[in-house]
N, C-alpha and C positions, 0 to 999 in steps of 0.2 A: 404425394410422391409414391413411386412404385416400391412395394415391399419386396426386397430380394430375399430377406429372411422372414418367413411368414410365421414361424413358430414363436410364440411369446413366452414359452416356459422358462427361458433364461433371462428375461427382463429383470426380475427381482434380484437374481444372482449377480448380474452385471452391475446393477445399481448399488448393491451392497459392496461389491468389490471396488467400485469407483470411490466410494466413501472411505473404505479401509485404506486404499492406496493414497488418498488425499491426506489421511491421518499420518501415514508413514512419511510422505513427502514433507509435510509441515514440521513434524517432530524432528526429522533429520536436518531440516534447514536451520531450526533454532539451535540444535545441538552442535551443528557445524560452526556456529558463532562463539562457542565456549572457548576459553583460553586454552584449556588442556588439549582440545582437539586441534585448534588452529596452529599450535606450536609444534605439532607432530605432523609432518607432511604426509606420511602414509595413512595416519588416522583420519586426516582431513580428506584425503582422496577417497577413503572408504566411506565416510559420511556423505560425500558428494554422490557416490554411487547410489545411495539410498534416496537421493533426490531425483536423479536422472531416470533410473529404472521405473519408479512409480509414475513419474510424469509420462513416460513413453507408454506405459500400460494404460494410463487414464486416457491418453489419445486413442489407443486401440478400442477402449470402451466407447469412446465418441464415435469411432468408425462403425462399431456395432449398431449404435442408435441410427446412424445414417442408413445402414443396410436394412434396418427394421422399418425404414420409412417414417422416422420420427420428425423429420424436418419438412416444413412446407416449402413450396417453390421459392417464395420471397426470402425466407430464412436462409435457404441454401445459397441463393444469389449473393446475399449480404455477406454470409460467412466466407464464401469463395473469394469475393472481391477484396474484402478486408484481409483475409488470410494471405492473398498474393502480396499485398503491400507489406504486411508484417514479415512474410518470408524473405522478401527482398531486403528489408531493413535488417533482418536477422543475419542474412548472408554477409551484409556489410559490417555490422557492428558485433555480431556473434554474441548477442545477449538475448535470452529467451523470455525476459520479464513480461513484455507486453503480449507476446505470442501465447504465453502461459495463461493470461487472462482470457483470451479468446477460447482456448481449449477448455478451460474450466467452466466458463459461462455456457459453452455448447454442451458439455458433458452433463452438467447439473440443471439444464434448462427445464426439465419436466419435474424437478424436485421443488419443494417449497423453500429451499435454501436454508431453513433453520437447522436441518440435520447436519449439513456441511459446516455451518457456523459452530454447532455443538462439537463436532470432531476437531475443528480448528482450535476451539477453546481448550479441549482436553489435551490435545497435542502440545499446544504452546505453553499452557500452565505446567504440564508435566515436565517438559524440557526446561522451563524457566526455574522450577524448583530444583531440578538436578544441577543446573548451573549455579544456583545459590549454594547448594551443598558443596559443590566443587570449589566454590569461592571460599568457603570456610576451611576446607581441607588444604587448599593451596592459596592462602590469603595474599601472596605477593605477586601472583600472575595476573597480568592484564591491567595493573595499576600504572598510572602515568603521573609525572610531575610537570605541572604547567604553571605559567604565570598569568594572572589576570589583575590588571590595574597595578602592576609592579609587585604584586604579592604572590609568593610561592604557595602553591596548593597541591595537595595530592588527591587525585581522582581514582577511586577504587573501581576495579572492573566487576566486582561482585560475581566472579565466575566467568565473565565474558571477555573476549579478546579486546574489545574496545570499551572504554569506560562509559560511553554513552549508550551502548547497545542494550544493556539491561533495562534502563529507564525507558527506552523506546519500545522494547517488547512489552513492558508493563502498560504503556499507552495503548499498544495494539490489543492487549487483553481487555482493557477497560472498554475500548471502542467496540470490540466484538461482543462483549457482555451486554452493552447497550442494544446492539442489533438482535441479540438472542432473547433478551428479557423484555425489551420495549418499555420497561419501567424499572426504576431503581428506588428501593426503600431508603429511608433516612439512615438507618444503621449501616446500610451498604455504602452510602455516601461517606460516612465517617470512616469506615474501614479502608475504603479506596484512598481517601485523602491522607490517612495516616501512613499507609504503605508508600504512597507517592512521595510524601515528605521524608520518610526514612531513607528511601532510595536516593532521593536528591541529596541528603546529607552525606551519603557515602560516595555517590558518583559525581556530585557537583555538576550535573547536567541540567542546565536551565530550561532549554526549549521544550523537551517532552514533559517536564514537570509542569510547566505553565499550560501546555496544550491539554494535559489531562484535567487540570483545574478548570480551564476555559470550557472544555467539553461538558463537564459536569454542571457548570453554571448555566450554560446555554440549554442543555437538555432539561434541566429542572425548570427554568423560567418558561421556556416554550411549552412544556407540558402543562404547567399551571395555567397558562393563558392560551391554550390551544384553540379555543373558540373565539378569540379576539383578533384584533389587527396585528398583535405581536407575532402570531403564527404566520400571517401573510407577509409581514416585513421580513421575518427571518427566512421564509421560503424564497423570496426574491433574492435575498443576500446569498443564500446557499446556491441558487441557480447560477448566479453571476460570479460566484467565488472562483471557480476553476478558470474561466476565460480571463477574469481580472488578474488572477495570480499569474497566469502564463504571460499575458501581454505586459502586465506591470513589471514582472521580473525581466522580461526580454528588453523592455525599454530602459529600465534602470541599469541593466548590465551594459547595454549598447552605448548609452550616453553617460556612463559613470565618469566623473571627474572629481578628484579630491578637492578642487577649488569650489565645487558646488556644495554649499553648506548642508542642504537637506540630504543629498546623496552621501556626503561624507559622514553625516550623523548616523544615517541608516547603516552604512558600511561599518561604522564603529560598533553599533549595537549587535550586528550579526557577525562579528569577529572577522571582518575583511572579506566576506563572501562576494560582495559586489565587485571588489577589486579583482578577485580571482576569476569570476565568471566573465568580467569584461575582458580580461587578458585572453581567456580561452575563446571567446566569441570573435575577437578581432584576429587572433592568431590562426584559428582553425576554420572559421567560417561556418556556413550552414549549407547542407545539401538536401536534395529532395528525399532521398531514401537512406539517409544516414551515412556513416563512414566508420572505418576501422578506428578504434580508439588510438589516437596518436600517443607514441611513447612519451612525449613531452608532458602528457597529463599526469605523469608520475612526479613531475617537477612541482615543488611547492608553489611556484608562481602561476600554475595553471590548474590547480586542483579544483575539480567541479564538485561542490557540495550543495547542489541545487537540482532537484528532480526536474524542474521545468527546463533548465538549461541542458541537462542530460538528454531530455526528450528532443529538444531542438537541435543541439549540436551533434549528438551521437546517433539517436534514432532517426532523426531527419524531420523535415517539414511535414511530409505526408502522415507519418505516425503521430506527430504532434497534433495535427488537425483532427485526426480520428479520435485520439485520446481525449482531447479537450471537448469536442462535440459530444462524445459518448457520455462523459461525466456531467456535462451540462444538461443533456436530455434526461439522464438518470435522475438528476436533481429535480427536473421539471415534473416527471411522472411521479416522483416521490412526494412532491408538494401537492400534486393533484389527488393523491391517495392518502395524504396526511401521515406520511411516514417520518415522524420527527427524529427518530434515531438515525435513519439513513441520511436525512438532511444535515444532522449534526456531524456525522462522520465525514460526509463529503466536504463540508466546510472546513473541518479540522485538517483533513489530508491535503486539501488545496492550500491551506495556509502553511502547512508543514512542507509542502512541495516547493515552496519558494526558496527556503533556506536550509533544507535538509533532503536527504535521499529517502526513497521509499514510497513516493507518490504512485498510487495504483498498483504497487507490488502486492500480489495476493498473499505473500508471506507475511506482510505487515498489516494488511487489512483485507478480510474476505468479503467486503461489502459488495463487490461486483457479482458475487454468487447470488445475490438477491435481485439482480436486474431483471431476469426473465419472469420470476413470480410477480414482481411489481408491475412490469409491463403488461402481463396478462390481466392483472386486476384493473389496471388503468383502461385497457381496451374493452374489457367487459363492462366497466362503469360507463364508458363512453357510448357503447352500443345500446345499453339499457336506458340511457337518459333521453 
């Protein structure tokens, strides 16, 4: 590509600035989920400002790299085509989540990814600790009383607005730590499991608790048997996990009927999510480039608590296909380069995406920032073989 800006003296400064802005973006996002911030409208809007402004400035850094000629012709064509689809979807749904992934991948494409993961960890852990401190100072905010199996239970927010949010952020921290370290020592496993269990006892949030345990088990087993068929089997499972999760959730939601015993059993386990996604899918349908979120989705009968169905119904078919293909290919090149941590994270977020929100959201998993470094390694290996 033609270099419009030929002087490279600002490259390092822009790169550092992009990482610092990413830190602010992530820190503000986690803080915005704390109970003390969400309950105050002006404070919440102020925290949102610290997400929007850094994101715009990161996009400007991306523009600088374009003007420096950092993109090849093929890269530029792909970014433009995908960007157009995401912009149309954004115009319809007014949600920047998937578009944010493209901007971040593009901005950090010449980085090794690890530095951005490090900033993610520092930002998320710092905000998480602040949330816990706020939870101690204001112990009654964010707590909810719910019934499970006819038994009343109190779920503590531990400083967050939603009782489940703290446990989910801890899962995000653990997955990011896997990506950053690539190896976890025995004492670290013990500490992580202990914290996970303590949070579970307070928040009574089952899904992220088990996702964390499952991630640790898979990561340990596949690492131990990385040179055996176990790695190959897990690699194939991880590659297929996103399309299977998306297609599986779509079919289960579409054909859900309480008279079908298997679907009724799954629906019971996931607290009625199949029933809700079925209602939404039938009521609102699916469009190519997404749709404005219907007001009825605020109704308890249409609540979407599945990332896969949010992708399909709200973002649209085009964005769904791009997202699923991207994660599938990412898992494939990670398998070819033996990135066990990435394979583990992709499998867990695909599983989570079926019955929870946050699939591919960079705020909950920065794994997409490692796509370009892994792709470059894969292509280098392929060219050298």
